[in-house]
ROGUBA-262802 format. One record per residue (C-alpha): y, z, x; residue number from 1; residue in one letter. Coordinates in Angstrom, 2 decimals. Example, Ala and Ser with C-alpha at 12.3 -4.5 7.8 and 13.67 -1.06 7.14 Angstrom:
ATOM         Y         Z         X    nr   rest
ATOM     -4.50      7.80     12.30     1      A
ATOM     -1.06      7.14     13.67     2      S
This chain:
ATOM         Y         Z         X    nr   rest
ATOM   -113.68    -79.32     37.92     1      M
ATOM   -110.28    -80.94     38.20     2      Y
ATOM   -106.70    -79.71     38.13     3      A
ATOM   -103.29    -81.33     38.46     4      I
ATOM   -101.07    -80.26     41.33     5      G
ATOM    -97.29    -80.72     41.33     6      I
ATOM    -95.01    -80.17     44.32     7      D
ATOM    -91.39    -80.07     43.17     8      M
ATOM    -88.57    -80.98     45.50     9      G
ATOM    -84.92    -81.80     45.04    10      G
ATOM    -85.58    -85.32     46.35    11      T
ATOM    -89.16    -86.18     45.38    12      N
ATOM    -91.72    -84.95     42.88    13      L
ATOM    -95.24    -85.18     44.30    14      K
ATOM    -98.36    -85.04     42.16    15      S
ATOM   -102.10    -85.25     42.61    16      A
ATOM   -105.39    -85.01     40.77    17      L
ATOM   -107.37    -82.39     42.65    18      I
ATOM   -111.10    -81.69     42.65    19      H
ATOM   -112.27    -78.13     43.25    20      K
ATOM   -114.45    -79.10     46.23    21      H
ATOM   -113.24    -82.55     47.30    22      N
ATOM   -109.51    -81.86     47.27    23      G
ATOM   -106.97    -84.58     46.59    24      I
ATOM   -108.40    -87.56     44.72    25      I
ATOM   -105.15    -89.50     44.61    26      Q
ATOM   -101.54    -88.51     45.19    27      Q
ATOM    -98.22    -89.96     44.13    28      Y
ATOM    -94.52    -89.44     44.80    29      S
ATOM    -91.58    -90.29     42.59    30      T
ATOM    -87.83    -89.58     42.93    31      P
ATOM    -86.91    -86.32     41.22    32      T
ATOM    -83.43    -87.53     40.24    33      N
ATOM    -82.50    -83.86     39.98    34      A
ATOM    -78.86    -84.74     39.33    35      E
ATOM    -79.93    -85.93     35.86    36      A
ATOM    -80.32    -82.26     34.88    37      G
ATOM    -82.93    -79.79     33.70    38      L
ATOM    -84.27    -81.57     30.61    39      E
ATOM    -84.68    -84.86     32.45    40      A
ATOM    -86.62    -83.14     35.21    41      T
ATOM    -88.87    -81.33     32.73    42      L
ATOM    -89.59    -84.63     31.00    43      D
ATOM    -90.39    -86.24     34.35    44      L
ATOM    -92.86    -83.48     35.23    45      I
ATOM    -94.55    -83.80     31.84    46      A
ATOM    -94.76    -87.58     32.11    47      R
ATOM    -96.24    -87.29     35.60    48      T
ATOM    -98.84    -84.78     34.38    49      V
ATOM    -99.88    -87.08     31.54    50      K
ATOM   -100.34    -89.95     34.00    51      E
ATOM   -102.68    -87.79     36.12    52      R
ATOM   -104.55    -86.69     32.97    53      M
ATOM   -105.26    -90.31     32.11    54      E
ATOM   -106.79    -90.85     35.57    55      E
ATOM   -109.05    -87.81     35.44    56      S
ATOM   -112.77    -88.38     34.71    57      P
ATOM   -112.71    -85.18     32.65    58      E
ATOM   -110.06    -83.01     31.07    59      K
ATOM   -108.19    -81.18     33.87    60      P
ATOM   -108.55    -77.41     33.92    61      F
ATOM   -104.79    -76.90     34.09    62      G
ATOM   -101.60    -77.49     36.06    63      I
ATOM   -100.36    -75.76     39.18    64      G
ATOM    -96.72    -76.26     40.15    65      I
ATOM    -95.15    -75.45     43.49    66      G
ATOM    -91.42    -74.86     43.15    67      A
ATOM    -88.64    -73.69     45.43    68      P
ATOM    -86.98    -70.44     44.44    69      G
ATOM    -88.25    -67.09     43.22    70      M
ATOM    -91.33    -67.04     40.99    71      I
ATOM    -92.00    -64.25     38.48    72      S
ATOM    -95.04    -62.01     38.91    73      L
ATOM    -96.76    -63.63     35.91    74      D
ATOM    -96.21    -67.08     37.53    75      R
ATOM    -94.40    -68.42     34.48    76      K
ATOM    -90.70    -68.41     35.44    77      T
ATOM    -88.68    -69.80     38.33    78      V
ATOM    -85.23    -68.46     39.21    79      S
ATOM    -82.40    -70.32     40.95    80      N
ATOM    -84.39    -73.01     42.76    81      P
ATOM    -82.26    -74.72     45.43    82      P
ATOM    -81.40    -78.43     45.13    83      N
ATOM    -82.10    -78.52     41.37    84      L
ATOM    -78.72    -78.69     39.55    85      P
ATOM    -78.59    -76.99     36.17    86      G
ATOM    -81.55    -74.70     36.84    87      W
ATOM    -80.98    -70.97     36.53    88      D
ATOM    -83.86    -68.96     35.08    89      V
ATOM    -86.36    -71.48     33.69    90      V
ATOM    -89.59    -70.67     31.82    91      H
ATOM    -91.14    -73.67     33.51    92      L
ATOM    -94.82    -72.99     32.80    93      A
ATOM    -94.17    -72.66     29.06    94      E
ATOM    -91.98    -75.78     28.99    95      E
ATOM    -94.64    -77.91     30.68    96      I
ATOM    -97.50    -76.49     28.64    97      Q
ATOM    -95.65    -77.31     25.42    98      Q
ATOM    -95.05    -80.87     26.60    99      R
ATOM    -98.58    -81.56     27.90   100      T
ATOM   -101.00    -79.26     26.09   101      G
ATOM   -102.42    -77.97     29.40   102      L
ATOM   -102.09    -74.39     30.67   103      P
ATOM    -99.75    -74.08     33.63   104      C
ATOM    -98.93    -71.66     36.45   105      L
ATOM    -96.17    -71.64     39.07   106      L
ATOM    -95.95    -70.44     42.64   107      E
ATOM    -93.44    -70.70     45.46   108      N
ATOM    -94.00    -73.93     47.36   109      D
ATOM    -94.45    -72.26     50.75   110      A
ATOM    -96.96    -69.82     49.26   111      N
ATOM    -98.94    -72.78     47.96   112      L
ATOM    -98.96    -74.34     51.43   113      M
ATOM   -100.64    -71.14     52.60   114      A
ATOM   -103.12    -71.23     49.72   115      L
ATOM   -103.95    -74.89     50.34   116      G
ATOM   -104.44    -74.18     54.01   117      S
ATOM   -106.72    -71.25     53.19   118      A
ATOM   -109.06    -73.42     51.11   119      R
ATOM   -108.85    -76.83     52.77   120      F
ATOM   -106.81    -76.67     55.97   121      G
ATOM   -106.37    -74.96     59.32   122      S
ATOM   -106.39    -71.51     57.70   123      G
ATOM   -109.83    -71.94     56.14   124      A
ATOM   -111.77    -70.21     58.97   125      P
ATOM   -109.67    -67.04     58.69   126      Y
ATOM   -109.67    -64.21     56.15   127      K
ATOM   -106.12    -63.28     57.10   128      H
ATOM   -103.26    -65.43     58.36   129      F
ATOM    -99.52    -65.95     58.10   130      I
ATOM    -98.24    -69.41     57.21   131      M
ATOM    -94.83    -70.45     58.57   132      I
ATOM    -93.31    -73.64     57.17   133      T
ATOM    -90.67    -75.19     59.41   134      L
ATOM    -88.97    -77.82     57.30   135      G
ATOM    -85.48    -78.29     55.88   136      T
ATOM    -85.59    -74.53     55.50   137      G
ATOM    -88.09    -71.98     56.76   138      V
ATOM    -90.61    -70.46     54.38   139      G
ATOM    -93.87    -68.65     54.56   140      G
ATOM    -96.93    -67.28     52.87   141      G
ATOM    -99.32    -64.44     53.64   142      I
ATOM   -103.07    -64.68     53.13   143      I
ATOM   -104.89    -61.33     53.21   144      Y
ATOM   -108.62    -61.12     52.49   145      N
ATOM   -108.50    -64.80     51.43   146      N
ATOM   -105.96    -63.99     48.70   147      V
ATOM   -102.26    -64.81     48.57   148      L
ATOM   -100.21    -61.64     49.05   149      F
ATOM    -97.32    -61.72     46.55   150      R
ATOM    -95.65    -58.32     46.80   151      G
ATOM    -94.43    -56.06     43.99   152      A
ATOM    -92.57    -58.72     41.99   153      T
ATOM    -94.13    -61.96     43.22   154      G
ATOM    -91.46    -62.75     45.83   155      S
ATOM    -93.17    -61.72     49.08   156      A
ATOM    -93.26    -64.11     52.03   157      G
ATOM    -89.58    -65.05     52.42   158      E
ATOM    -90.21    -65.14     56.15   159      L
ATOM    -87.35    -67.52     56.89   160      G
ATOM    -84.85    -64.85     55.92   161      H
ATOM    -86.08    -62.17     58.30   162      V
ATOM    -83.13    -61.36     60.59   163      I
ATOM    -83.62    -61.74     64.33   164      I
ATOM    -79.92    -61.46     65.28   165      D
ATOM    -77.62    -59.77     62.79   166      Y
ATOM    -74.61    -61.37     64.49   167      N
ATOM    -76.30    -64.78     64.53   168      G
ATOM    -75.53    -68.05     62.73   169      P
ATOM    -75.65    -68.68     58.99   170      S
ATOM    -78.16    -70.66     56.94   171      S
ATOM    -78.91    -70.90     53.20   172      N
ATOM    -79.20    -67.13     53.06   173      S
ATOM    -76.92    -64.13     52.87   174      S
ATOM    -78.88    -62.85     55.87   175      A
ATOM    -76.95    -64.12     58.90   176      K
ATOM    -79.06    -64.63     61.98   177      G
ATOM    -82.24    -65.21     59.99   178      G
ATOM    -85.14    -67.26     61.31   179      V
ATOM    -84.06    -70.24     59.20   180      E
ATOM    -80.71    -70.41     61.01   181      A
ATOM    -82.60    -71.25     64.22   182      Y
ATOM    -85.64    -73.21     63.00   183      L
ATOM    -84.58    -74.91     59.75   184      G
ATOM    -84.18    -78.63     60.35   185      Q
ATOM    -80.46    -78.87     59.55   186      R
ATOM    -79.60    -75.70     61.41   187      F
ATOM    -81.63    -76.58     64.49   188      L
ATOM    -79.92    -79.97     64.54   189      S
ATOM    -76.50    -78.34     64.18   190      R
ATOM    -77.12    -75.94     67.05   191      R
ATOM    -78.50    -78.80     69.14   192      A
ATOM    -75.41    -80.92     68.50   193      A
ATOM    -73.17    -78.06     69.62   194      D
ATOM    -75.11    -77.81     72.88   195      E
ATOM    -75.29    -81.56     73.51   196      I
ATOM    -71.50    -81.84     73.15   197      K
ATOM    -71.23    -79.68     76.28   198      K
ATOM    -73.12    -82.34     78.26   199      H
ATOM    -71.30    -85.69     77.93   200      P
ATOM    -73.36    -87.15     80.77   201      D
ATOM    -76.62    -86.66     78.85   202      N
ATOM    -78.36    -89.58     77.14   203      E
ATOM    -78.42    -87.63     73.86   204      L
ATOM    -74.62    -87.35     73.93   205      Y
ATOM    -74.28    -91.07     74.56   206      T
ATOM    -76.61    -91.85     71.69   207      R
ATOM    -75.16    -89.52     69.05   208      F
ATOM    -71.53    -88.96     70.05   209      R
ATOM    -70.28    -91.13     67.19   210      D
ATOM    -72.55    -89.55     64.58   211      N
ATOM    -74.07    -86.18     65.41   212      F
ATOM    -75.04    -85.83     61.73   213      D
ATOM    -77.81    -88.34     62.44   214      A
ATOM    -79.44    -86.08     65.05   215      L
ATOM    -82.80    -84.70     63.90   216      E
ATOM    -85.46    -82.53     65.57   217      P
ATOM    -87.70    -85.59     66.02   218      V
ATOM    -85.00    -87.08     68.27   219      D
ATOM    -85.12    -83.96     70.43   220      L
ATOM    -88.91    -84.14     70.58   221      T
ATOM    -88.90    -87.79     71.67   222      L
ATOM    -86.24    -87.03     74.28   223      A
ATOM    -88.26    -84.07     75.59   224      A
ATOM    -91.34    -86.24     75.89   225      E
ATOM    -89.25    -88.76     77.85   226      A
ATOM    -88.25    -86.05     80.32   227      G
ATOM    -84.81    -85.06     78.99   228      N
ATOM    -84.42    -81.48     80.25   229      Q
ATOM    -81.60    -80.67     77.83   230      L
ATOM    -83.86    -81.52     74.89   231      A
ATOM    -86.63    -79.41     76.41   232      V
ATOM    -84.24    -76.46     76.75   233      D
ATOM    -82.94    -76.76     73.17   234      I
ATOM    -86.44    -76.85     71.70   235      L
ATOM    -87.59    -74.04     73.98   236      S
ATOM    -84.72    -71.86     72.76   237      D
ATOM    -85.74    -72.51     69.14   238      A
ATOM    -89.34    -71.72     70.03   239      G
ATOM    -88.39    -68.40     71.60   240      R
ATOM    -86.55    -67.44     68.42   241      M
ATOM    -89.69    -68.25     66.43   242      L
ATOM    -91.71    -66.11     68.82   243      G
ATOM    -89.41    -63.12     68.31   244      Y
ATOM    -89.79    -63.54     64.55   245      A
ATOM    -93.58    -63.60     64.90   246      L
ATOM    -93.42    -60.23     66.64   247      V
ATOM    -91.79    -58.75     63.53   248      N
ATOM    -94.36    -60.31     61.20   249      Y
ATOM    -97.34    -59.22     63.30   250      I
ATOM    -96.12    -55.68     63.94   251      H
ATOM    -95.51    -55.27     60.19   252      T
ATOM    -98.62    -56.92     58.77   253      L
ATOM   -101.22    -56.59     61.55   254      D
ATOM   -102.16    -60.24     61.01   255      I
ATOM   -102.50    -62.15     64.29   256      R
ATOM   -103.33    -65.72     63.17   257      K
ATOM   -100.20    -67.81     62.61   258      I
ATOM   -100.55    -71.22     60.94   259      V
ATOM    -97.48    -73.45     61.39   260      V
ATOM    -96.58    -76.45     59.25   261      S
ATOM    -93.57    -78.61     58.36   262      G
ATOM    -91.51    -81.34     59.97   263      G
ATOM    -90.02    -79.20     62.74   264      V
ATOM    -93.54    -78.04     63.66   265      A
ATOM    -94.25    -81.64     64.71   266      K
ATOM    -92.32    -80.83     67.87   267      S
ATOM    -95.64    -79.29     68.91   268      G
ATOM    -95.82    -77.77     72.37   269      K
ATOM    -92.07    -78.01     72.94   270      W
ATOM    -91.54    -75.29     70.32   271      I
ATOM    -94.94    -73.64     69.95   272      L
ATOM    -95.62    -72.93     73.64   273      D
ATOM    -92.29    -71.05     74.10   274      P
ATOM    -92.95    -69.26     70.78   275      A
ATOM    -96.33    -68.09     72.05   276      R
ATOM    -94.87    -66.90     75.36   277      E
ATOM    -91.98    -65.08     73.69   278      A
ATOM    -94.28    -63.36     71.19   279      A
ATOM    -96.69    -62.17     73.89   280      L
ATOM    -93.77    -60.83     75.93   281      S
ATOM    -92.68    -58.58     73.03   282      R
ATOM    -95.87    -57.75     71.13   283      L
ATOM    -97.31    -54.30     71.65   284      M
ATOM   -100.47    -54.49     73.74   285      G
ATOM   -103.04    -53.86     70.97   286      P
ATOM   -101.65    -56.80     68.97   287      F
ATOM   -102.40    -59.32     71.73   288      H
ATOM   -106.07    -59.48     70.74   289      A
ATOM   -106.84    -62.49     68.54   290      D
ATOM   -103.19    -63.61     68.47   291      F
ATOM   -103.08    -67.38     67.97   292      E
ATOM   -100.62    -70.04     66.78   293      I
ATOM   -102.43    -72.82     64.92   294      I
ATOM   -100.86    -76.12     63.75   295      P
ATOM   -101.64    -77.03     60.14   296      E
ATOM   -103.71    -80.24     60.16   297      K
ATOM   -102.94    -81.11     56.52   298      L
ATOM    -99.18    -81.34     56.80   299      G
ATOM    -97.38    -81.23     53.46   300      N
ATOM   -100.59    -82.08     51.58   301      E
ATOM   -101.44    -78.38     51.75   302      S
ATOM    -98.80    -77.64     49.09   303      A
ATOM   -100.36    -80.07     46.61   304      L
ATOM   -103.81    -78.70     47.35   305      L
ATOM   -102.51    -75.17     46.90   306      G
ATOM   -101.07    -76.12     43.51   307      A
ATOM   -104.47    -77.38     42.40   308      G
ATOM   -106.20    -74.28     43.76   309      V
ATOM   -103.68    -72.10     41.90   310      L
ATOM   -104.75    -73.65     38.60   311      A
ATOM   -108.48    -73.77     39.35   312      L
ATOM   -108.73    -70.16     40.50   313      E
ATOM   -106.35    -68.47     38.05   314      N
ATOM   -106.51    -70.26     34.71   315      L
């Protein structure tokens, strides 16, 4: 059995033909050109689906689409997705089904990373886990009894907007001091730049003083690995904030396995070790048992896999 997985982004549209047992057969990426507007993006998705249909050895079972924004409980409609100009409330599944002739379902992109991990990735050994995605923003998904937990309206898992300091910095959320304000790529870089400016004798200041907008978390990771203590301290501070957020998730959900993915997660031990220490320092004693932070081995492929799984298991 085959399905087509689509991972929508404001910059790139990723697609793959996915086999139920073998996973991704082949994947592709094309510029979204979101500035062209809603209709152009819908046509691009449909054209991409038809290309994958032509490659399939048999008729695909359906289409799964991972999209940013809020997804309706029936997995047909997306509301106010970021970085997609002209989108408001879009009946995306119906639009794509009309254009391609294949049934279609939607899910939040971070939720699909969790679903892909549960079937093919680092989450596969566990019945229950929490997925944290540390990318441009911070997202999440909750797997309980091997099923994606979606909440009352389909919008559960907005873990990046859990507040850890109500007087803290802003992000892409009305919730000041949310996890995303500390761990989202842009916001981590912004906080790092503010700290580096206080240390004009540091190599990072010398390197970026003329263009702090170019500073990214990978630069901090490389500097930490080279022995730059300021970079170590900045990443450790971000890791501690992640750890405090994990305490909230674990105390609420009683799920102790945390799978971490996304570009910022590539900082590895520089963020994850402080996160582990901070979480253990604040978790109630009974929650220490089986607590573990696990890097996602699939990277962003888990979202495409999750999109395929969505179609194969629900259509």
